C-alpha positions in Angstrom: 133.4 -131.6 -42.9 137.1 -131.4 -41.9 137.5 -130.6 -38.2 140.0 -127.8 -38.8 137.5 -125.8 -40.9 135.1 -125.4 -38.0 135.2 -122.1 -36.2 136.8 -121.9 -32.8 134.9 -119.3 -30.8 134.6 -118.6 -27.1 131.4 -120.7 -27.2 133.3 -123.7 -28.7 136.1 -123.4 -26.3 133.6 -123.4 -23.4 131.8 -126.5 -24.7 135.1 -128.3 -25.3 136.4 -127.5 -21.8 133.2 -129.1 -20.5 133.6 -132.1 -22.8 130.2 -131.6 -24.4 129.2 -133.6 -27.5 127.9 -131.4 -30.2 127.8 -131.2 -34.0 129.0 -128.4 -36.3 126.7 -126.9 -38.9 128.0 -124.1 -41.2 125.6 -122.4 -43.6 125.5 -119.4 -45.9 124.5 -116.5 -43.5 122.0 -114.0 -44.8 121.8 -110.6 -43.1 118.4 -110.3 -41.3 117.5 -113.8 -42.4 117.1 -115.2 -38.9 116.2 -118.7 -38.0 114.1 -119.2 -41.1 117.3 -119.1 -43.2 119.4 -121.3 -40.9 116.6 -123.9 -40.7 116.2 -123.9 -44.5 119.9 -124.1 -45.0 120.3 -127.0 -42.5 117.1 -128.7 -43.6 115.6 -128.8 -40.1 112.4 -127.6 -38.5 112.6 -123.9 -37.5 111.1 -124.9 -34.1 114.3 -126.7 -33.3 116.5 -123.8 -34.2 116.9 -121.8 -30.9 117.4 -118.0 -30.9 119.8 -116.5 -28.4 118.3 -113.1 -27.6 120.1 -110.5 -25.5 117.6 -108.2 -23.7 117.7 -105.7 -20.9 115.5 -104.7 -18.0 114.6 -101.1 -17.1 117.9 -100.8 -15.2 119.9 -101.9 -18.3 120.9 -105.2 -16.8 121.4 -107.8 -19.5 119.8 -111.1 -19.7 119.7 -114.0 -22.2 116.5 -115.5 -23.5 116.5 -118.8 -25.4 113.5 -119.2 -27.6 112.3 -121.5 -30.5 113.0 -119.9 -33.9 109.4 -119.9 -34.9 108.2 -118.1 -31.7 108.5 -114.7 -30.2 109.1 -113.7 -26.6 106.3 -112.0 -24.7 108.5 -109.4 -22.9 105.5 -108.3 -20.8 105.1 -111.9 -19.5 108.8 -112.3 -18.9 109.1 -109.1 -17.0 106.1 -110.1 -14.8 107.7 -113.5 -14.2 111.0 -112.2 -13.1 109.7 -109.2 -11.1 110.9 -106.2 -13.2 108.9 -103.4 -14.8 110.1 -103.8 -18.4 112.2 -106.0 -20.6 113.2 -105.0 -24.1 115.5 -106.2 -26.8 118.9 -104.5 -26.9 120.4 -102.5 -29.8 123.0 -104.6 -31.7 125.7 -102.5 -30.1 124.5 -103.1 -26.5 123.9 -106.8 -27.2 127.4 -107.1 -28.5 128.8 -105.3 -25.5 127.0 -107.7 -23.1 127.7 -110.9 -25.0 130.9 -110.3 -26.8 129.3 -111.6 -30.0 128.0 -109.9 -33.2 124.2 -110.0 -33.5 123.4 -112.9 -35.8 126.2 -114.9 -34.2 125.3 -114.7 -30.5 125.8 -117.8 -28.5 124.6 -118.3 -24.9 127.9 -120.1 -24.2 131.1 -118.2 -23.4 129.6 -114.8 -23.2 131.7 -111.8 -22.2 129.5 -111.0 -19.2 127.7 -113.5 -17.0 124.0 -112.9 -17.4 120.9 -114.7 -16.1 119.5 -117.1 -18.7 115.8 -117.8 -19.4 114.9 -120.7 -21.5 111.5 -121.6 -22.9 110.7 -124.8 -21.2 109.3 -126.6 -24.3 112.8 -126.6 -25.7 113.5 -129.6 -23.4 110.8 -131.5 -25.4 113.2 -131.7 -28.4 115.8 -134.4 -28.8 118.3 -132.1 -30.4 118.5 -128.3 -30.9 120.5 -126.1 -33.2 121.9 -123.0 -31.4 124.4 -120.4 -32.4 128.1 -121.4 -32.0 129.3 -117.9 -31.7 129.7 -116.9 -35.4 127.3 -115.8 -38.1 126.5 -118.8 -40.3 127.4 -121.3 -37.7 125.1 -123.4 -35.5 125.9 -126.3 -33.3 123.6 -129.3 -32.7 123.3 -130.2 -29.1 121.0 -132.0 -26.6 118.9 -129.4 -24.9 119.6 -131.2 -21.6 123.2 -130.2 -21.9 122.1 -126.5 -22.2 120.2 -127.1 -19.0 123.2 -128.6 -17.3 125.7 -126.0 -18.4 123.8 -122.8 -18.2 121.3 -123.6 -15.4 118.7 -121.4 -17.0 115.5 -120.3 -15.4 112.7 -122.2 -17.2 109.9 -120.0 -18.4 106.8 -120.1 -20.7 106.9 -116.8 -22.5 106.7 -117.8 -26.1 104.0 -116.5 -28.4 
């Protein structure tokens, strides 16, 4: 794919500024298709497609959760781990306000607001992950250790 056809998003600018190696993967986005569609379109295991979820605690403080595409987040376990009463997914409007991205195109890189990041620790078991590059229908392939280095996430086990 020609380099000039790849999107340039805040996430891509952030990664380029840090001189990170990654690959570009454009695909036909399907509304509400989620990671099952992106995995199918890229021909990869859905477990290696990582969701970037924007959630809030009971005080409406935003946080990012990185989770395998084929798993869900136990918000009860996450809340207990981080010492808050509740954690819940945001509405698309609130998620966009926190991240600066449209739902379906949310990247953990280059977010509008700095938020704590929680990453399912088994993501580090993978050699390469596919994570949103900041636009619907656009994933980047990256070494999960780079995510660890760049975002310094809190490692958790809250996948179900």
